[in-house]
N, C-alpha and C positions, 0 to 999 in steps of 0.2 A: 661344555666341550660340544664337538661340531663335526658333519657326514665326515669332514678333510681326515679328524681323525681320528673314525672309524674308518673307515678306507685303507686308511694307513693299517690299523692296524689287524684289519679282517687280512691285509694281504702277506703282513709280515708274521700270521699263525698257520698260515697253507704255504707259504716259500722258505719256511725255518724248519719244518718239520720236515728230520730225512727221509722219515720211510714213503710218504709221500714222493718228495723231490726225486728219490730215487724210481721211482715209476713213472715221473711228468717234472722235465726240467722248468725250474722258476721261471723261465722267457716265456713258457706256454700256461701261465697261470694270468690271464688279465683281467681288467676291468673291464664287464657289460659287454663288449663285443669279439667276437676273435677277427685275426686278421681275414679277410678273403683270400677265399684258395690254401688258408693255413693249415697242413697235413697234422691229422690227428695222431694220438689223443691229444686233447685241450682242455682246459678246464676257463670258465668267467665265473667271473661274482660281481652279483651288484645289487642295491639296497632297493625291498620292497616297502610297504606299508611302515608305516611310523605310529603307534598310539605315545598319545599322551594321557597321563590320567588325570579329570579333572577335579578329584578330589583334596588335591595338597595345593599349597602355594606356587611354590615353584616346579617349574618343568623339568629344571633337569634332575630332579629328586624322583622322577618315575618317567623315566623316558625309555623308550622301548623301541631301538631301532631290527626292523627283520632282512637278514640278511640271506639272498639265496646264492648256490654257487652249484653251476651246475659243470658234467664234466660229460666232454665228448669222446667218443670213437668209436671202432667200429665191430666188436664184437662182444657181448655180454660178458665172455670174461675177462678180455680188459676193462671195460669199462665199471663193471662191480667192484674188483680188484682197487683201484682207483677209488672209489667212492667209498671205497669199506677207511681208508684211509683219511682223505680229507673228513671224517667224522672224528678217526681218533685226532685226529689236527684240531679239530674248533672243540672237543672233548679235552684237549689238554692246555687249552689256552687261561693264562696266568695275567693278566689284566688290573691294573689297580685303576681303573676307568670306568670297564663293563663287567658286567658279569654274563656271562655266556651259558648257550641250553639250545639243543639239537631239537629243533620241534617239529618238524616231519620229514619224509623223504619219498621220490617219486622212479618207475625206469618208467621212458617211453621207447619207442625204435620209429623212426617217420618211415614214408612211402620209398625212401630210396636206400633203406638197410642202413642207415646213419643213427649207431643208440648213443641212447642221450639218460643219464642219472642224475636227479637234483639234490640236494640234501639244501633245508633251510635252516633256520637257526635265528635266535634271538638276542642280540645284542641291549641288555638296559642298563641305563648306566647307574654306577657303583652308588651308590649312595649312604654308603658305610659301612652299612648290612652286612655283616660276614657272611659268608657260606654255611649250611646246616647248623645260623642260629634264632635260636627262636624269640622271636621281637614281644616285649609282653606291655600295651599301654595299661596305662593305671584307668581302673574306672573314670575317674575325673576328668580321662581326656579320649572316650571310647565314644562320643557323638551327644551323651546326655547333657541335657541344661540347667542341671545341675548336681550341686555333690552327694553322698547320701551322710548323711549327718546322725551319730548314733545318739538318744538324747538322753543320759541315763544321767537324770537328775536325783539319784535316791542311791548315789554311794554311801559307803557303810565303814567303819572302821574295820580296819585288819579284812579288809575281802581284798575282795582283785580283780580287774576288769581285763580282760583279755580283746587285745584289740584284733578285727575283723581286717582280710588281708581285700574287703572290698566293700571299705566305710572307713572312709580318710577322714574326716572329721568329728569331734567327739566333746560333747557339752556335758562337764562335769563339773558337780557341786553335792555339795553336804548337805544333809535335810535340816543340821543346825549348826553351829558352830561353837558349839557350848562344850568345855573341853578339850581335852588331848585324841589328837584322831590322825591314822595313816590309810591311805587308800590306796592299793597300789594297781596300777596300770603296766601289764604285762607286754612289750614289746617282740613282737618277730626274729625272727633273723637275721639283723641286717644284711651278712653275706649272702644271702638269698633275694633280700629283694634291693639291691642297689639303685638309688633313684628315687624311691621309694618314700613318699613325702604323707605326712599327719600332720592332722590339727588338733591343738588341743584347748577349748574356751575353757576360763576356770568360773565359776560363779560364784553367790554373793559372801559364801559362807566356807569361800577356803582364804585361809592366814597361815600366821606365826603357825599357831596351835593344831590346825588341822589340814595336815597336809597331802598333796595326791603325788609320790613318788614314782616316777618311771622306770622301768628296770626292763635292761639288756636282756637278751639270750647271753647262757652258756661262754664267758671266755670273752664276751663281748662289752663296748661299755657305751654311755650316754654321756657325752662331753669327755671326761676323761676317767669319767667312775663309774662304781658297777650298779648307780644309783643318780637322780636327779630329781631334787624333792622343785614340786610347785605351789609357791606359796603364798601370792595375791590374789585378791579376789579382783571381777574380770578383767586378766590378763589371756592373754593369747601367745602359745608357741608355736612356734611350726619345726620339724623337725625333722631331713632327712638321711637314710640310710646309703654312707660310705664306705669306701676302702682309706682307714684311717695310717695303714706303712705301706711299703712295698718288703722287695727282697723276697723272698724263697715260700716264707712261712707269713703272710700280710697279715694286720688286723683287721676288724670292720667295728663298725659302729654308728651309733647316733648322734646328730652335730644338727645344733641349735642354727639354720639358715634367718630366722626374720620369728621377733617377736613384739608386742605392744605389753608395757605394763608389767612387767616380770621381774623388775630390777629396780621399780622406782622406791 
């Protein structure tokens, strides 16, 4: 997106807000400068500073424009009435390109008794984050240079390992491969952790007799079942939390998106 797109959206936001244009016609809402000797009241809008977030690769993901809207008039009563409607017009913006926030405002009177008010707002390129939506980032992608691995070498028969929301990788092995044994791994809710990824690495003593069984939360699934057995030594599996069906009552579960040696 460009400044051209921004300026078009700012003008549309101001001139399409009827409570504002009832006080001042759209023809008197102009870019950057007012015509010389133009009768007041009047409004100008201009682009101020532009901020780029250097922590992201794409400039478009975090570019923030500052837009300054200035109201000119002959009296405080006239200017503040228009000023309030400008704020409301900006707060009412519903854009697919920008997220808009009023950031500052001020009032001035010059030596010729011209009254001026200013509303500053930020227009941030909308990178797909919905307003009021919390963005949760896996610890593996929070700037750490390594994943947090749970080395649980001594898993036992009929015992349960409950996975953590902050440990993404589990190395699991039985103390021996003798006899029948099943160790259970309790997964968190897929619905509450959509997109979360876990990796399970299996040791030497995991085989057809000594199983590691993945268990989903109540009402969810692993692959298409209520449990999934890992039974190959030296194998690795990555699972991810997904929505498995749509509709008014969607289903959720864990699905394998990569593995090594699991079905050899």
